[in-house]
N, C-alpha and C positions, 0 to 999 in steps of 0.2 A: 641545473634542471635535468631530471631524468630523461633519457632518450626514449622517444616514442617507439613502440613495437610496430615495425613496418608491415606486419602480416595481418593486422586487425584494424577495424574501424568501429569505434564504440561511442555511443551517445544515448542519453536517456536510459531506457531499459533494453536497448538493442545492441547486439554485437554481431558484426559481420566478420567471420573468420575466413579470410581469403585463402590461406594455406589449407586449412581443414575443410574448406568448402562447406561451411555450416552457417546457418542463420539462427541466432539465439534471440529470444524475446522474453523478458521477465524471467530469465533463468531457464527457460524451456527451449529445446531445439525444435525449430519449425521444419516439418517435412517439406522438402523441395526437390523436384526432379532436377537432374543435372543441367538441362538447358535453362531452366528457370534460374538456377543459381548463377549460371554463366551470364545471363542478361543482367541480373542484379549486380554482379561484380563489375561488369562493364560500366553500368550507370553510376553506381556508388563510388567507383574508382575515380570518376571525374565529376564530382558534384558541381552543379550549376551549368554543366555543358549539355546542350541539346543534341541528342543523337537522333538522326533520321531513322525511319523504319527500315530503309534499305541498309543503312550502316549496321543496325542490330542484326538483321537477317544475314548480311554478309559475314559479320564477325562470328556469330554463334552457329548458324546453320550452313554457311557457305552459299546461301541463297539457292540451294539445289532442291527443286521439287517442293518448295515450301510456299504457302500462301500467307498473306498478312493476317488471316484469321488465326493462325497458330500463335502469332505474337499477341493478338488480343487475349487469347486464353492464358498465355504466360503472364501477362500483366495483371489479369484477374487473380491468378494464383499468388503473385507477389503482394498485391494489395491485401489479400486475405492473410498472408503470413505476417505482414507488417501492421495489421489492424488498421488499414487505411480506408478512408471514405472516398470513393471515386469522385463524388460531387464536391467534396471539400478536402482535397488532398493536402497533406503536410510534407510528404517526402517524394512520392511518385507523382509527377505532374505530366499530364498530356498537353503537348504543344500542338494545338489543332492544325491539321494540314501538313504537319512536319514530322513529329515523332514524340519522344519522351525525354524528361529531364528529372534527375534525382537531386533534391535540395536537402541540405542539412538544416535542422531546426536552428533558429537564431541563437537560442540560449544553450545549445548543446555543449556538453563537455567532451571534446574530441580526444580520444586516446591516441589514434594514429590513422594514417592512410596507407594504402597498400604500396608496395614497391613495384617498380617496373623493371624488367630485364633491360640490360644495356642494349641500345639500338632500337628500342620500341619507338613507334611513331611519336612525333613531338606532342600531338594532342593527347596522347595517353600518358606521356611523362608528366604532364602538368597535373598537379594535385592540390590546387589552391582551393581552400575551403571557403565557400561563400554562402551568404544568407539567401533565403528564397527570393526570387525575382518577382516583384509585384508591380502592378501599374502605379504610376505616380498619381498623387491625389489631384483631382480636377478642382480648380478653384470655383467656388459657388458664385454665380453671377458674372456678367461681363461688364467691365467699366465702359460706359459710353463716353467717348471724347468727341469734341468738335472736330470737324474735318480739317479746318484751317488751323494748324498748330504753328505757333511762332517758332521760327528756326532759331531764334536766339533765347529760348526759354532757359532760365537758370537751372543748374543742377544742384544736387545736395550730396556732395562727396562725403564719404566716411573716412575718418582718420585711420590710416593703416600703418603697419610696421613692415620691416623687411620680411619677417617671418612671424605672422600673428600667433599668439599663444592662447590656449583655451583650456579651461577645466570644466568637465561635466560633473556637476554636483549630484549627490544622490537625490533622486526624485522622492517627494513626500507622498505617503499614502494617506489620502484624505477620506477614504471610504469609512462609512460608519462603523463597520466591524474591524477596521484596521487589519484586514486579512489579505491585502493586495501588495504586501511588501515584496514578494517574489517578482511580481509584474513590474513594480516601480524600479527595482534593482536591475531586472533584465532589460528594461527599456533604456535606462541610463547607460548600461554596458553596451548595448547594441548601437546606440548613437555614438558612443565613444569609439567603437570599432569602425563604424562607417567613416567618421571624421579622420581617423588615423590613416586612412587610405589616401588622404590628400597630402602629398609631400610638402607643399609650402606651409602647412599648418602644424604647429607643435601642440600636441594634446597631452595633458598631464595624465599619468596612469591612474588606474582605479584605486590602488593602495593609498596614494596621496590624497586624492579628492574624496575617497570614501571615509577618511578620518573625520570629516565634518558632518557625517550622517547624524541626524537628530540634534545637532547643535545650532543654537540660534546666535549666530555671530554676525557682525557687520560684514557685508559683502566686500567692502573695500579692504578690510583686514584679511579676509580669506584670500582675496586676490594677491595681497602682498605676501602672505604666508606661502602661497603656491607659486608665486613669481609669474603670474599670467596677466594678460591684458583684458581677457574676456572670461565671463562665467556664463554657463548655461544652467539654469535651475528649472524645476518643473514639478508637477504634481499629477497624481493618478487618483481618480475617484470612480468607484464602481457602485452602481445601484441596480441590483438584479442582473439583467443581461445588457445593461447600458454602461458604457465606459466613457469617461471624459478625461482627456489628457491635455494638460496645459504646459507649454514650454515657452521660456523667454530668455533672450540673450541680453546680457548686461555688461556694460563697460565697467571694468573693475576699479578704475581710478576714481570715478565719481558716482558710481551706482546708477547711472542713467540707463534707461531701457532702449535697446536698439531694434528689437524685433520680438514679437510674441504671436502665438497662434494657439487656438484651442481646437481640439479634435474630438468630435462626438461620434462614437462607433457602437455598432451592435457587436457584442462579444461572442460571436459564434466560434471563432478560432483565435485563441489568445495569442498564439505565436504569429499568425498571419497579421493580426492587428499590430502587434509589437513591431514586426518588421516593416510594415507599411508606414507607421508613424515615424519610426526611427529613420527611415530613408528620406522621408519628406523633411524632417527636422534637419538632418545632416545636410541635405541639399540647400535648404534655406540658409543655414549658417555658412556654408561654403560660399554662397553668393554674397551674403552680407559682409563676410570677412575677406572677400575678394580672392578666394583661392579656388573658385569653381573653374571648370574647363574653359568657359568663355568669360574670363575675368577682364578687368580693366586693361591689363597689359595687352590682351588679345583683342581689345576693342569692345569688350562686353560690358556688363552692368553689375551693380551692387544692389539693385532693386529687385526683390524677389518676384514681384508681380510681372515686371518687365521680362525677367529671365524665363518665367513660365511661358509667356507669350512667344518669346524667341524660340524656345524649344518646340512649341506647337507649330510655329511658322516653318522651322527647319525640317520638322518631320514631314510636312507636306511636300517640301522640295525633295527630300531624300527618297520619298515614295513615288516621286514623279507624277503627282496628281495635278496636272496642268490644265484642267478643265476650267470653264468659266466660274463655276461655283467655288472651287478652291482658290482661284485667282482673287475672287472677291474677299474670301476669308483671309487670305494672306495679306491683302491690302488693309483690311480692318485691323488685323493683329499688329501689323507694322505701325499703323497710325497710333494705336494704343501704346505700343512700346515707347515711341519717342515722346509721347505725352507723359509717360511715367518716368522716363529717364532721358533728358535731353543731352546727356553726356555720352550716351551709349553709341559708339561709332558703328558697331554691327547693326544696331537697330535702325540707324539712318540708312545704312547700306541696304538693309532688307527693305526699307520703304522705297528706295530708288528702284531696286529690282522689281518690286511688286507693282510700282507705277508703270514701268515699261511693259511688264507682262500683261497688265490690265489694258494697256493701250492697244495691244494686239487684238483685243476682243471688241473694240469700239470703232465708231466711224471716224473719219479723218479729223474733224474739228475737236471732238473729245480726246482723241488719241494725241493730237498735237499738244493739247493743254496738259495732259498727264506727262508726256515726254519732257515738256518744258519744266514742269515741277521736278521731275527726276534729275534733270540737268542742274537745276537750282540746288538740289540736295547734294549732288556731287561737288559743287562749288563750296557748299557749306562745310562738307567734310574736310575739304582741302584747307579751309580757314581755321576750323576748330582743332584739327588734329593732323597737321601737315606731315608729321613724321610717323603717323600710324601706318601699319601695313596696308590698311584699306586705301589710304590716300596714295601710298606708293604703288599699289597695284593699279589704281586708276591712272597714275602717271605712266606706268609701264604700257597700259593699253593705249594711252595717247601717243606714246612713242611708236607703237606698232602702226597706228593709223597714219602717222606721219611718214611711214616707210622706213623708220629706223629700227629694223627688226632685230639686229644684233644687240643693240642697246636695250630694247624692250625685253628680250629674252634674258639678258644678263641681270636686269633688275628683277624680273619675275623669279629668277632662280634664287637671288638673294633673299627675297621674301619667303620662298619655300624653305630654304636652308635655315632661316633664322627662327622658325617657329614650329609648332606642332603640325603634323601632316593631316590637316583637316581639308575637307572638300573646298571650303571657302578660300583657304590660302593657296591651294595648289592648282585649282582647275583652269584658270586662265593660262598658267605656265604649261600645264599638260596639253592644252589646245595649241599653244605656240609650238611646242616640240612636235606634235603630230602634224601641224601645218607645214613644217619644214622637212617632213619625212623622217624624223628621228623616232621611228616606230618602237624599237626595242627600249629606248630611253623612256618613252611614254608608258609602255607596259610596266617597266620597273617601278615608275613613280606611282601609277594607279594601283598596282599590287600592294605597295606599301600603305597607301591610304585605305585600301580595302581591308587590310589586316586590322586597322583600328575600328572599322565599321563594317563587319562582314555581313550584316543584315540589310545593307543599303542596296536596293535594286539599281539605283543611279550608277553605282560603281560597277556592278556586274554588267549592266548594259554597255557601258563604254569599253570595258575590257573585251566584250565579245566583238565589238567593232575593231578594237586594237589588235586582238589576236588574228582576226580574219585579214586585216590589212597586212599584217606581217606574215601571212600565209601559214600561220600556226593553227591549222584547222582542227586538230584533235583538242587543243586547248580551248578553242572557241566553243566546241561542242560540249566539253566538260563544264565550262562556265555557264553555258545555256541551260544545261540540266540542273546545275546548282541554283541558277537564278529563277527557275520555274517555281521554286519553293519560297521565294521572297514576296513580300507584300508590295503591290503596286502594279502599274500598267505593263503588260508584256508586249506592247505593240512593237517596240524597236527590237527586242530580242527575237520575236517571231519573224520580223522582217529580215534580220540578218540570217537566221536559220533557214528561211525559205530560199534565199538566193544561194546559200551554201548547198542546199539540197538540189536546186536547179543546176548548179555547176557540177554536181556529182561529187561533192566533197563532204558528204554527210551520209551516214548509213540509211538504207531504205531506198525505195523507188517511187514510182508514180503515186501509189496510194498515200504515202507519207507526204509527198509534195502537194497533193490535192487537199489533204487535211490541213496543212499549214496555210494553203491559199484560202481556205474557208475561214480560218482564224483571222487572216489579214483583212478580209472584207468586213469583219465585224467592227473594225476600229474606225473611229471618225477620221475622215480625210483620205482613207485608202480605198474606199468603195467608189472607185472611179470607173468610167466606161472602159478605159484601157485595161485595168486590172481585172474587171469582171469578164471581159472578152478573153483575156489571157487564160482564165480558168477553164475555158472550153477547149483549149488546144495545148494543154501542158505536155502532151505526148508527141507533139509535132514541132520540131525546132524551126523549120522554115516558116510555118504558119505564125509562130511567135515573133519571128523577126519581121514579118510583114506588119504585124501589129505595132512593133517598135517604130517602123518607118512612118506608119500612119500617125502615131503619137508625136513624132518629130514634126510632122507637117501640120498638126492641129493641136494647139495647146489645150483647147477646151476638152478634146478627147482624152488627152493625157491627164487631165484633172487640174490643170492650172500650174503656174510656175512653182507653187509651194511644194508640189509633189513631182516635179519634173525629173527628180533624181531616180524615180522608179524605172523610167525607160532606159536610163544609163545602166542601172543595175541589171536589167534583163539582158541587154546587149552584151554586157561584160560577162555575166554568168553563162551565156550561150557561146562565148568565145569569139564574138565578132568585134575585133578591136577597132576596125574602121567606123562601125556604127556607134560603138561605145564612146570613142573620142569625139565624134560629131555631137553626140548628145551632151557629153561633158562640157564642150565648148559653149553650147546653148545655156547650160546650167550656170556656168561661171559668168557669162556675159550678162546674165540677168541679175547678178549680185551687185549691190551698191559698192562702188570703189574699185571694181575690177579693172576698169579702163585706166584709172589714174594711180593704181598701186596702193590705194588706201582701204582695201577690202579687209573686214574684220577676220581675225584668225579662225573663227568658227567656220567660215565659208570655205576655207582651204581644205577641209576634211575631204571634200569631193575628189581631190587629186588621188588620195590613197585608198578610197573605198572602191577601187576597181582592180582587185588582185588577180582575177581569173583569166582574162583574155589576152594578156600580153600587151595591154594598152600602154603600160608605162614605157615600153620600148618603141612606141609609135612616134614617128617624126612630129606629128601634130601635137602629141602630148608634150614632147620636149619644148615645142614652141610656146605652149600655154605656160609651162613652168618659167620660161624666160620672161614672158609678158607679165606674169604675176609677181616677179621679183624674187622668186625662190632661188634661182640660179645665182643671182647677184649675192644673196646671203651666203650661199654655199662657198662661192669664191672668196668672199670677204673674210669668212671665218675659217675656211679650210675644213669645215664640218659638213660633209656631204650627206645627203639622205641615205637611208638604208637601201642598199641595192643600186645606188647611183655613184658615179665617179667621173673624174675628168678623162677625156680622151684627147691627148695632145694639149696644145696651149689654148685652143679655142672651142673645143667641142666637149661633149659629155655624153654619157649613156646611162640609162636606167634599165632595170630588168623587172 
């Protein structure tokens, strides 16, 4: 194979000459001013990557005396040079609220991508060519299932191999004029490329499967000839501006149909439609062949409709949409999941989580009923999949509640080490580490998970807490600024930033503090009498401490036990360790299990969310650590919390 020229990127009738700093289209050089070409080179050099406006301004202009209107003008010039329609872009995409992305067309013949000098940033060294990112197809209609689903409903497992093999056969052009062969071929090729990215799946190359184009042979014979267990065949029919694509997955040994779907689309942008359909087909096949990210081994499903609902459910969680409306939607989606696939362990887990979340929104009688159902589901998971990572995670949490913290953490670590670093597998372990004061270990773990899901506000929020607890304030601020561009509630990030500002660990002064305070009051649960009054005296430390003492004496004034942590945070940020530890004790004593050592790991975060006042060195803080069993764990394992260590045989100190 000839080596690609590292100085050029060529596709369709476009050539981007990085060395010569020229853009050619249809053989003609397009006039571009130097800054415009520099923006194009940066975007096209990393196709598929979203660059924020600030990143582009920093890289090209150095962000000196430049407004974002300049970038708007440059993007207009580039679209004109590339013959792009801003309303229906093919190459240059606006990612609203964030920046811009350059996507290569799905059927492009790529000549090369540019080289980077040694030592360039990692994100610029990456030159992976990807197809345009589009929204996944939304299934039409919602299946209504009865509320009371039998926990013992039978499943319908699909026969699988150690490494499933598949051939994507040429799609048939069924258009009346038979003039859509290019689209049929491009669609099959894009599906093949998408599936090839799943390592557990062996996909036969185009040359081998393409040999059967236009031939009417028995599918079982084709399967034997290609040595594959599964075949994908399909057709394309175009009538005017309407396109109809049909795809079906077939078992090669007996010709039985495993999955099929028909897509009806308006053909405004052939490449966008091709990419959209290809991605949906590839995902459906990955699910059916059990090579999707959340496959059976990970507790997932081979039912496409259940998988769709799981992804929707998970998206709500990752965006931290924990209001009543979304809690109801999560519960509905979870009930539908288990009705569609009673073998899906992750679906049952999602249902238990959703029931407990919904219980928080209801009165005691209804809440007790939902919690009892959630417990029943946990027991069901233990019966049907005792060695699944979900059941083992539940056992780890049970060990924690029994006070066996070292054993709980050891099991949680095994679960994390044995599988992909997803939020589901790692989060209880991360909380356990944090609970025991292993702050840097927590940060390292969460950073690894964030690398797999950089757009999840859930991860950014927790990292901001983690960095702050570890007194890595510049890192916390940088993550806060990054997280502001993510989708979801900014309540917790704004909360952490406010107290970092109050403690003088963030740029700015009283105006910035007041602005953050106004943001906090807009969030449900934080508009309390205590926080409202605090906003009137943000420039008077002693007056604020008076309000903390009043909040300690009056839970109603503080806003209730659910937000009692706010008074602790204020005292800590203002540097009053005595007041902070008094408030912390009240917080912990209100937690179920504190007195008998069975407190859930999530409640322990209160210990380490007081980084500013020297509270960790306070004698009463040390007494709380002893009472909560943290020091017993440290002595048992020899793994002391960050900043803590033994002093002689019987004492210890934290800083």
